[in-house]
N, C-alpha and C positions, 0 to 999 in steps of 0.2 A: 514564382513564389508569392506569398501573400502576407500581409500584415495581420497580426493578431487583433488589431483593432477593427478589422472588417466585421460587419454585422453578419453573424453566422446564420445560415438557413437550417435550423435544427428545432427540435421539440423543446422550446424554452419560452417561459413567460417572464414578465417583470416580477421582481421580488415582491412577495406578499400576496400574489394572486393565487390562492390555494386551488388546486385542481380536484379537490374532493377525494374520493376513495380510489381513484384510478391509480395513483402512485402505489398505494398499499397493495392493490390487487394485481396490477399489471407488471410491476417490477420487484417490489420487496418480497411478496409472497412466493413467486417462482424462484427467486434467488435463494432465499432461506429455506424454501421447500427442498431444493436439491441438497443444500447443506445438511438438513435434517435427515434426508434419506441416507446420505453418506455416514452420518453419525449412528443411525440405527443399524445400518448394515455392518459397521465395524463392531458396535456393542454386541450384536447378536452373532458375531463371527460368521456372517454370511459371506464376508470377504476377509481373507487372511491378512495378517500384517504384511507378509511378503507381497500380496496382491496390491495392497494400498501403496506400498513403496514403489512397486513397478508402475502403477498408474501415475503416481507423482513424478517419477522419472520421465515418463512419456510427456506429461504436461510441461515440465520445465525444460526438457531437452529438445522437444519437437513441436508440440502443439502451439504453445505461446510464442516461441521464436518465429514460427512460420506465420502466425497471425500478425505479429508486429512487423516482420520483414515486409510482408505484402502491403500493410498499411503505410509504412514509411516509404516504400518504393513507388507508391501510386498516388500519395496525397501531395497537395501543394504545401511546401515548407515555408516557414517564415524567413525573411531575408536575413535577420540576425537573431541571435539567441535572445529571447525575451527575458532579460534579467529581472525585470519587475515581477514577473510571474514566479520565477525561481526564488527570489528574495521573499515574496509574500508567503509562499508555502513554507519555506524553511525557517522564516522568521517565526511563524506560528509553531513550528516544531520546537524551536529553542525557547520560546516562551513557556510551553508546557514542560519542557525538559528542566528548565531552571526552577520552576515551581515545584516539580517533583523532587528535585534534589533538596530544596530548602525545607519542604515538609518532611522528607525522610530524615534530615539532620536534626531539625528543631523539634518536631513533634514525636517522631518514633526513635530518636536518638541513635540512628544507625551510623556506621562508619562511612568513610568516603567511598569505598568501592560499592557498598550496598546503595548509597545515595546515587551514584552514577547509574546503577541499574534501574533505580526508581525513576530517574530522569528519562532514561531510554524507554521505559514503559509508557511514559506519558506522551512520547513523540514518535514512536516507531509504528507506522501504519502497516496494515496487511494489504500492500499495494497490488500484489499479483493475484493471489487466490480470490480476493473479494473486490479489490479496487477496480481491476480491469473489467470483470463481469458487470459490475454496477454501472460504471460510466459508459461502457459500450452499449448496454441495454437502454440506458437513459438517453444517450445522445448520439449513438451510432459511431461511425468511423471518424467523424469530426473530432471526437473526444480523445482519440488515440494519440494525437500529437502532443497535447499538454500532458497526457498520461505518460508518454515517453520521457518528457523532460523531468517529471517527478522521479520516475524509476531510475533514470540515468544518473541522478545525483543522490538517490536515496540511500541505498544500502552501504555503499563504500564509504560515504561521508559519515554516516552515523556509526558504522563499525569503527572507523578511525577515531572518532571523538570518544566513544566509550572505552576503546582500547587504551588510548593515551591517558584518559582519566584514571582508569583502574591501575594501570601500570605505574603511573606517577604516584598515586595514593599509596601504593605498596612499596614505594621507594626503589623501584627497579629502573635501571638505566639501559633501556634497549637501544639497539643500533638504529638510528633514524633511517639510514639507507635501507636496512633490511625491512623496516616497517613499510617504507615507500614501495619496495619491491613486492612485498606481500599484498599491498593494496592493488598494484598493477596486475599482479598474477590473478588476484580474485576477479578483476574486471575482465581480463582476456579469456578466462576460463568459464565465464558466466554465459551460458547460451542465450539467455534473454537479452542481455546487454549486447552481445555480438550480433544477434538477429536484428535488433533495432539499428545498430550502427551500419550493418551491411545493407539494410534497406535504405538508409539515408545516403550512403555512398552510391548505391545504384541509382537513386533519384537524382543526386547531384550530377552524376555522369550522363544523365538524360538517356539512359538505356531503356529500351522497350522491355516489357515483361511478356514473353510469349504466352499465347493462350493456354497451352498445355501446362506450363509452370504456374500460371495464375490459378488454374483449376486445382492443380496439385496442392499448392499452398492454401487455397481456399478450403479444400477437404480437411487438411490437417488443422487449419486455424479454426474451423467450425467446431472442432472437438475441444478447443481450449477452455471455453467458458463452462460448459457442464462438467467437464472433468476436473477443472480447478475447484469448483464449488463442492463437488463430491469428495475430493481429496481433503478439502478444508474440514468438512464434517467428519470424515473418517479419522483425521489426525486429532480432532478434538476429543475423540473417544479415549485417547491415551492419557488425558489429563483429568484430574479430580480436584475437588475443592479441598486442597491440602491444609489449609489454614491461612493465617495472616490475612483474614478477611478485611480488617480495617485498611490495611495498606493496599490491598487489591482494589478495594472500593475507591480509594483516592486515585490510584493509577488509572482505573477505568473511567472515572469522572474527568480526569485530565485529558485522557485520550478522546473520549466521545463528546465532550462539551468544550473544554478550554482550548484544545488544539484547533478544532474547526472554527470556533469563535474568533480566536486570534488571527487565523488565516483570513477569515472574512473581513475583519476590521482593517488589517493591513492591506489586503488586496483591493477592497472597495474604497476605503477612505484615504489610504496612503498612496495607491497607484492608479485607482480607477480602472481596474482591469476590465477587459471585455467580459460580458456576462457569462458566456459559455466557459471561458477559461477560468473565471472566478468560481463558477459552480463546480467544475471538475476539481479544482484545488480544495474547495470546502468539503465536497463529498469524500474525496480520498482521505482528507484529514479526519473525517468522522468515521472511517472504517475502524474496526477493532484492532487490538494490539497484535502485531505480527509474531508468529511463533519463534522467530529467531531471537527474540528477547530472552525467552526461556533457555535457548541453546547457549547464549552468551553467559547466562547465569550459571549453567552447568559447567561451562568452560572455566570460569573463574571462581566457582564454588561460592557464590554469593547471591542472595536475593532470589533463589529458585522458587521457594514456596509462594511469595507474593506474585512473582512473574507468572507461574503456572495458573494460579487462581485468577489473576487478572485477565489472562488470555481467555479463559473459559467464560468468566463473568462479563467481560466487555463484548465478546461475540454474541452471547445470549441477549444482552441489553441493547446491542446495536440494531436488532430487529425493529425495536420501537423507535430508537433515536434517529436512525436513518430514514424511517418512514416520515417522521415529523419534519426532519430537516429538508428532505426532498420536496415535501409539500410546501414548506416555507419558501424554498427556492423557485417554486413554480414548475417543477418537472412534471410532465404528464405523459 
């Protein structure tokens, strides 16, 4: 096992050493090019809705879990959980979340459930469909360990926070034990989480990965990045600019600017994180809003129009903001 403070051998420069157009051409254009192909294919009905759903099921149930299992089973793990990294990333999440709630309440005069959804919009990143492909293409397998830590804390924690907020705002008194069981059930039935945890257990047990299984997992895992990006584009075809543009613009700004800025400030000046780990955290924070924000809005019948608009707006805008950010971070 290794410390996260060890100097990584990866494609990384010091902050501020701009790498020119290589970031835009070599990473951003291919990533968003595949997203665009998926968007056009869905809009033109070259791929049916059932086909998109089937491909998404393959990505989440097989390809991404296989890639993460293989990475976790074969990479050197840190000796302890790097809590500074976790706090830096999720500290940034809750800075953006709090600002989103305040703006929703004070500026747009929304009720507390809608404000909770606005906060979630500012802090809920697209970690799987876009985050994994970006950090993997930028940094290689070295980036999958910090990526794992973000994903392992991400969805269940933010789902729990927004659920408690909305339920409390509506005066409901749910059973805390049932809520805890629902969270646990969500974790153990999530193939991505289970794939990562299984890989870690395999690694901790010092079990060898036979060549045939390594190749099998590699074949499945190689499909994860292009299929994830294609699915992201195809899923965006279902959304339209429904309205609530001012709120959506605020949510997109919080997600693409304030969230990564807060993560950078906390991670670099609060904890002095290793450059690779800090870059992974900042880039994931700068990914657009995750689609599950809209699904939560539908579930609670609140904030759906701003959420849907912000998802589409932030995804389109992130093409430029991520290119600028990766150049500033020195990715090449």
